[in-house]
TORVEX-856656 format. One record per residue (C-alpha): x, y, z; residue number from 1; chain. Coordinates in steps of 0.02 Angstrom, whole numbers, padded with zeros to 5 digits. Layout:
residues N
[lumfi [X,Y,Z],NUM,'A']
...
end
This chain:
residues 267
[lumfi [01050,-02120,-02098],1,'A']
[lumfi [01173,-02235,-02016],2,'A']
[lumfi [01182,-02426,-02073],3,'A']
[lumfi [01166,-02468,-01880],4,'A']
[lumfi [01107,-02397,-01714],5,'A']
[lumfi [01108,-02449,-01533],6,'A']
[lumfi [00947,-02452,-01410],7,'A']
[lumfi [00967,-02442,-01231],8,'A']
[lumfi [00834,-02480,-01081],9,'A']
[lumfi [00846,-02337,-00952],10,'A']
[lumfi [00778,-02403,-00797],11,'A']
[lumfi [00725,-02257,-00696],12,'A']
[lumfi [00629,-02345,-00561],13,'A']
[lumfi [00458,-02299,-00528],14,'A']
[lumfi [00383,-02129,-00588],15,'A']
[lumfi [00283,-02025,-00469],16,'A']
[lumfi [00188,-01869,-00479],17,'A']
[lumfi [00308,-01726,-00471],18,'A']
[lumfi [00450,-01829,-00515],19,'A']
[lumfi [00580,-01733,-00623],20,'A']
[lumfi [00586,-01843,-00788],21,'A']
[lumfi [00745,-01767,-00846],22,'A']
[lumfi [00850,-01789,-00701],23,'A']
[lumfi [00779,-01976,-00690],24,'A']
[lumfi [00822,-02006,-00870],25,'A']
[lumfi [00998,-01923,-00849],26,'A']
[lumfi [01037,-02049,-00697],27,'A']
[lumfi [00969,-02195,-00777],28,'A']
[lumfi [01078,-02158,-00928],29,'A']
[lumfi [01229,-02142,-00831],30,'A']
[lumfi [01194,-02307,-00749],31,'A']
[lumfi [01157,-02401,-00911],32,'A']
[lumfi [01284,-02477,-01040],33,'A']
[lumfi [01274,-02319,-01137],34,'A']
[lumfi [01370,-02238,-01006],35,'A']
[lumfi [01276,-02074,-01012],36,'A']
[lumfi [01194,-01959,-01131],37,'A']
[lumfi [01308,-01902,-01285],38,'A']
[lumfi [01275,-01776,-01424],39,'A']
[lumfi [01159,-01849,-01558],40,'A']
[lumfi [01063,-01962,-01451],41,'A']
[lumfi [00876,-01970,-01458],42,'A']
[lumfi [00776,-02006,-01302],43,'A']
[lumfi [00611,-02075,-01309],44,'A']
[lumfi [00485,-02075,-01158],45,'A']
[lumfi [00336,-02178,-01126],46,'A']
[lumfi [00175,-02066,-01110],47,'A']
[lumfi [00117,-02132,-00965],48,'A']
[lumfi [00267,-02096,-00871],49,'A']
[lumfi [00274,-01922,-00929],50,'A']
[lumfi [00086,-01891,-00887],51,'A']
[lumfi [00108,-01961,-00719],52,'A']
[lumfi [00259,-01848,-00668],53,'A']
[lumfi [00147,-01714,-00730],54,'A']
[lumfi [-00005,-01734,-00628],55,'A']
[lumfi [-00112,-01804,-00742],56,'A']
[lumfi [-00177,-01963,-00637],57,'A']
[lumfi [-00363,-01965,-00614],58,'A']
[lumfi [-00454,-02044,-00480],59,'A']
[lumfi [-00606,-02141,-00535],60,'A']
[lumfi [-00702,-02126,-00380],61,'A']
[lumfi [-00691,-01933,-00400],62,'A']
[lumfi [-00767,-01931,-00580],63,'A']
[lumfi [-00960,-01907,-00598],64,'A']
[lumfi [-01022,-01980,-00760],65,'A']
[lumfi [-01121,-01881,-00865],66,'A']
[lumfi [-01282,-01943,-00952],67,'A']
[lumfi [-01192,-01956,-01114],68,'A']
[lumfi [-01051,-02067,-01033],69,'A']
[lumfi [-01178,-02178,-00948],70,'A']
[lumfi [-01263,-02217,-01126],71,'A']
[lumfi [-01092,-02242,-01218],72,'A']
[lumfi [-01031,-02356,-01065],73,'A']
[lumfi [-01191,-02463,-01086],74,'A']
[lumfi [-01172,-02479,-01267],75,'A']
[lumfi [-00985,-02524,-01263],76,'A']
[lumfi [-00978,-02605,-01106],77,'A']
[lumfi [-00847,-02476,-01019],78,'A']
[lumfi [-00841,-02419,-00845],79,'A']
[lumfi [-00944,-02263,-00841],80,'A']
[lumfi [-00807,-02160,-00758],81,'A']
[lumfi [-00677,-02203,-00880],82,'A']
[lumfi [-00801,-02162,-01009],83,'A']
[lumfi [-00828,-01994,-00939],84,'A']
[lumfi [-00632,-01964,-00933],85,'A']
[lumfi [-00622,-02012,-01116],86,'A']
[lumfi [-00764,-01904,-01167],87,'A']
[lumfi [-00671,-01752,-01078],88,'A']
[lumfi [-00505,-01798,-01154],89,'A']
[lumfi [-00577,-01820,-01340],90,'A']
[lumfi [-00604,-01691,-01477],91,'A']
[lumfi [-00722,-01817,-01558],92,'A']
[lumfi [-00802,-01980,-01520],93,'A']
[lumfi [-00818,-02083,-01696],94,'A']
[lumfi [-00883,-02254,-01627],95,'A']
[lumfi [-00833,-02396,-01538],96,'A']
[lumfi [-00820,-02582,-01498],97,'A']
[lumfi [-00834,-02673,-01328],98,'A']
[lumfi [-00711,-02611,-01206],99,'A']
[lumfi [-00649,-02469,-01316],100,'A']
[lumfi [-00713,-02286,-01392],101,'A']
[lumfi [-00632,-02233,-01552],102,'A']
[lumfi [-00585,-02049,-01534],103,'A']
[lumfi [-00499,-01912,-01616],104,'A']
[lumfi [-00396,-01807,-01517],105,'A']
[lumfi [-00261,-01685,-01576],106,'A']
[lumfi [-00277,-01736,-01747],107,'A']
[lumfi [-00253,-01916,-01710],108,'A']
[lumfi [-00368,-02072,-01711],109,'A']
[lumfi [-00348,-02176,-01561],110,'A']
[lumfi [-00437,-02291,-01436],111,'A']
[lumfi [-00514,-02206,-01281],112,'A']
[lumfi [-00425,-02033,-01325],113,'A']
[lumfi [-00254,-02116,-01259],114,'A']
[lumfi [-00319,-02143,-01081],115,'A']
[lumfi [-00220,-02284,-00993],116,'A']
[lumfi [-00267,-02393,-00840],117,'A']
[lumfi [-00117,-02500,-00862],118,'A']
[lumfi [00045,-02463,-00764],119,'A']
[lumfi [-00068,-02340,-00638],120,'A']
[lumfi [-00114,-02375,-00471],121,'A']
[lumfi [-00278,-02465,-00456],122,'A']
[lumfi [-00441,-02359,-00466],123,'A']
[lumfi [-00348,-02230,-00577],124,'A']
[lumfi [-00314,-02188,-00755],125,'A']
[lumfi [-00191,-02081,-00835],126,'A']
[lumfi [-00234,-01977,-00981],127,'A']
[lumfi [-00107,-01919,-01105],128,'A']
[lumfi [00016,-01776,-01075],129,'A']
[lumfi [-00078,-01608,-01094],130,'A']
[lumfi [00055,-01554,-01224],131,'A']
[lumfi [00173,-01696,-01276],132,'A']
[lumfi [00274,-01577,-01371],133,'A']
[lumfi [00301,-01466,-01231],134,'A']
[lumfi [00346,-01609,-01125],135,'A']
[lumfi [00477,-01675,-01244],136,'A']
[lumfi [00545,-01497,-01264],137,'A']
[lumfi [00561,-01488,-01070],138,'A']
[lumfi [00661,-01642,-01056],139,'A']
[lumfi [00770,-01592,-01211],140,'A']
[lumfi [00814,-01409,-01133],141,'A']
[lumfi [00846,-01503,-00955],142,'A']
[lumfi [00974,-01609,-01033],143,'A']
[lumfi [01063,-01487,-01129],144,'A']
[lumfi [01068,-01366,-00976],145,'A']
[lumfi [01136,-01515,-00862],146,'A']
[lumfi [01248,-01590,-00979],147,'A']
[lumfi [01286,-01461,-01127],148,'A']
[lumfi [01230,-01600,-01251],149,'A']
[lumfi [01109,-01583,-01403],150,'A']
[lumfi [00983,-01725,-01404],151,'A']
[lumfi [00813,-01767,-01474],152,'A']
[lumfi [00668,-01808,-01378],153,'A']
[lumfi [00513,-01907,-01419],154,'A']
[lumfi [00353,-01942,-01320],155,'A']
[lumfi [00284,-02109,-01373],156,'A']
[lumfi [00132,-02214,-01348],157,'A']
[lumfi [00080,-02392,-01417],158,'A']
[lumfi [-00065,-02412,-01542],159,'A']
[lumfi [-00159,-02533,-01631],160,'A']
[lumfi [-00173,-02524,-01821],161,'A']
[lumfi [-00318,-02552,-01940],162,'A']
[lumfi [-00340,-02746,-01972],163,'A']
[lumfi [-00187,-02797,-01879],164,'A']
[lumfi [-00174,-02882,-01710],165,'A']
[lumfi [-00060,-02809,-01578],166,'A']
[lumfi [00013,-02650,-01531],167,'A']
[lumfi [00162,-02553,-01605],168,'A']
[lumfi [00253,-02377,-01559],169,'A']
[lumfi [00201,-02210,-01609],170,'A']
[lumfi [00275,-02045,-01574],171,'A']
[lumfi [00146,-01917,-01501],172,'A']
[lumfi [00268,-01775,-01449],173,'A']
[lumfi [00437,-01718,-01535],174,'A']
[lumfi [00575,-01598,-01489],175,'A']
[lumfi [00743,-01582,-01581],176,'A']
[lumfi [00719,-01682,-01749],177,'A']
[lumfi [00597,-01708,-01899],178,'A']
[lumfi [00461,-01842,-01842],179,'A']
[lumfi [00419,-01858,-02018],180,'A']
[lumfi [00549,-01849,-02165],181,'A']
[lumfi [00486,-01818,-02351],182,'A']
[lumfi [00569,-01949,-02465],183,'A']
[lumfi [00500,-01865,-02624],184,'A']
[lumfi [00626,-01834,-02756],185,'A']
[lumfi [00734,-01982,-02714],186,'A']
[lumfi [00755,-02124,-02823],187,'A']
[lumfi [00711,-02311,-02799],188,'A']
[lumfi [00818,-02455,-02838],189,'A']
[lumfi [00760,-02444,-03030],190,'A']
[lumfi [00785,-02268,-03052],191,'A']
[lumfi [00603,-02213,-03033],192,'A']
[lumfi [00568,-02052,-02936],193,'A']
[lumfi [00476,-02061,-02776],194,'A']
[lumfi [00324,-01944,-02773],195,'A']
[lumfi [00233,-01952,-02619],196,'A']
[lumfi [00338,-02061,-02501],197,'A']
[lumfi [00356,-01988,-02322],198,'A']
[lumfi [00455,-02083,-02189],199,'A']
[lumfi [00381,-02087,-02011],200,'A']
[lumfi [00549,-02079,-01916],201,'A']
[lumfi [00472,-02039,-01757],202,'A']
[lumfi [00350,-02196,-01761],203,'A']
[lumfi [00495,-02310,-01826],204,'A']
[lumfi [00597,-02248,-01669],205,'A']
[lumfi [00450,-02282,-01553],206,'A']
[lumfi [00422,-02448,-01614],207,'A']
[lumfi [00615,-02488,-01591],208,'A']
[lumfi [00589,-02429,-01410],209,'A']
[lumfi [00429,-02521,-01381],210,'A']
[lumfi [00539,-02683,-01389],211,'A']
[lumfi [00633,-02625,-01228],212,'A']
[lumfi [00485,-02539,-01139],213,'A']
[lumfi [00356,-02671,-01147],214,'A']
[lumfi [00191,-02655,-01083],215,'A']
[lumfi [00196,-02739,-00920],216,'A']
[lumfi [00315,-02723,-00768],217,'A']
[lumfi [00476,-02695,-00847],218,'A']
[lumfi [00494,-02525,-00761],219,'A']
[lumfi [00581,-02452,-00932],220,'A']
[lumfi [00491,-02288,-00955],221,'A']
[lumfi [00641,-02220,-01071],222,'A']
[lumfi [00742,-02271,-01198],223,'A']
[lumfi [00896,-02204,-01278],224,'A']
[lumfi [00937,-02221,-01460],225,'A']
[lumfi [01117,-02196,-01523],226,'A']
[lumfi [01204,-02185,-01687],227,'A']
[lumfi [01048,-02173,-01808],228,'A']
[lumfi [01135,-02027,-01914],229,'A']
[lumfi [00968,-01937,-01899],230,'A']
[lumfi [00993,-01742,-01896],231,'A']
[lumfi [00949,-01659,-01751],232,'A']
[lumfi [00864,-01488,-01772],233,'A']
[lumfi [00746,-01359,-01684],234,'A']
[lumfi [00582,-01445,-01756],235,'A']
[lumfi [00427,-01481,-01640],236,'A']
[lumfi [00272,-01578,-01657],237,'A']
[lumfi [00207,-01725,-01755],238,'A']
[lumfi [00137,-01682,-01932],239,'A']
[lumfi [-00046,-01750,-01962],240,'A']
[lumfi [-00162,-01744,-02101],241,'A']
[lumfi [-00342,-01708,-02105],242,'A']
[lumfi [-00462,-01857,-02087],243,'A']
[lumfi [-00522,-01837,-02275],244,'A']
[lumfi [-00342,-01869,-02335],245,'A']
[lumfi [-00319,-02019,-02228],246,'A']
[lumfi [-00354,-02191,-02314],247,'A']
[lumfi [-00440,-02278,-02181],248,'A']
[lumfi [-00533,-02111,-02118],249,'A']
[lumfi [-00571,-02052,-02292],250,'A']
[lumfi [-00655,-02207,-02336],251,'A']
[lumfi [-00762,-02211,-02183],252,'A']
[lumfi [-00796,-02024,-02207],253,'A']
[lumfi [-00864,-02053,-02386],254,'A']
[lumfi [-00969,-02208,-02319],255,'A']
[lumfi [-01047,-02102,-02174],256,'A']
[lumfi [-01012,-01918,-02169],257,'A']
[lumfi [-01120,-01900,-02001],258,'A']
[lumfi [-00981,-01987,-01923],259,'A']
[lumfi [-00872,-01838,-01929],260,'A']
[lumfi [-00997,-01702,-01916],261,'A']
[lumfi [-00882,-01611,-01782],262,'A']
[lumfi [-00996,-01624,-01642],263,'A']
[lumfi [-00906,-01767,-01559],264,'A']
[lumfi [-01058,-01870,-01537],265,'A']
[lumfi [-01086,-02053,-01571],266,'A']
[lumfi [-01241,-02114,-01664],267,'A']
end
């Protein structure tokens, strides 16, 4: 790892259904202080922009809520149409609080299955990209084809964390680098060997990018990171663990096994 790195905002303008994200990123990088995309750079893409370009925007007036959606909407004070979209996007509903359902999707715990109603036209929501790893790989391939350079690409989202106020970045799609690096075997300052430490490189980069992307009208759906010294490779995907191995989920599992019965139903 390098002792420094630089982070550049890529102002692509509004991203619309059908836009070529790769081309928009390349053009934005050429106009930015980074002066284009270079070998070894890492590109981070906001999931809402990626999903929008891929045609994932859902018009709520076209959604017919199921009875389950109506019951959950009443219990947790959520729009029934949004609730139906969340149910369709979720692998499992764990519970909720007013305004949010807590769900499992693709091995990750997240609110509302990642369905976003910010930075999308009124009356619509944007679910996560269908395959964030494939989305990252497509942009990586486009950059290599167009410019002949090797880059890493992350698709990122913002999430809350247990018992903490506010959001930070998390990687949900990865192509061209290791999103999690095993530090086992290294030694700490006092010579003790690390036994279980793994560094969430993708999430760390995502949080750095979120500072520039923001959550409002910044219009910065992409960020370029340069100088990290992170080794690029051919890895795809974000490693995850089973709920029973997670400190937070494992504790809940032991307290109430029925919450994880695999049926995707709330109480």
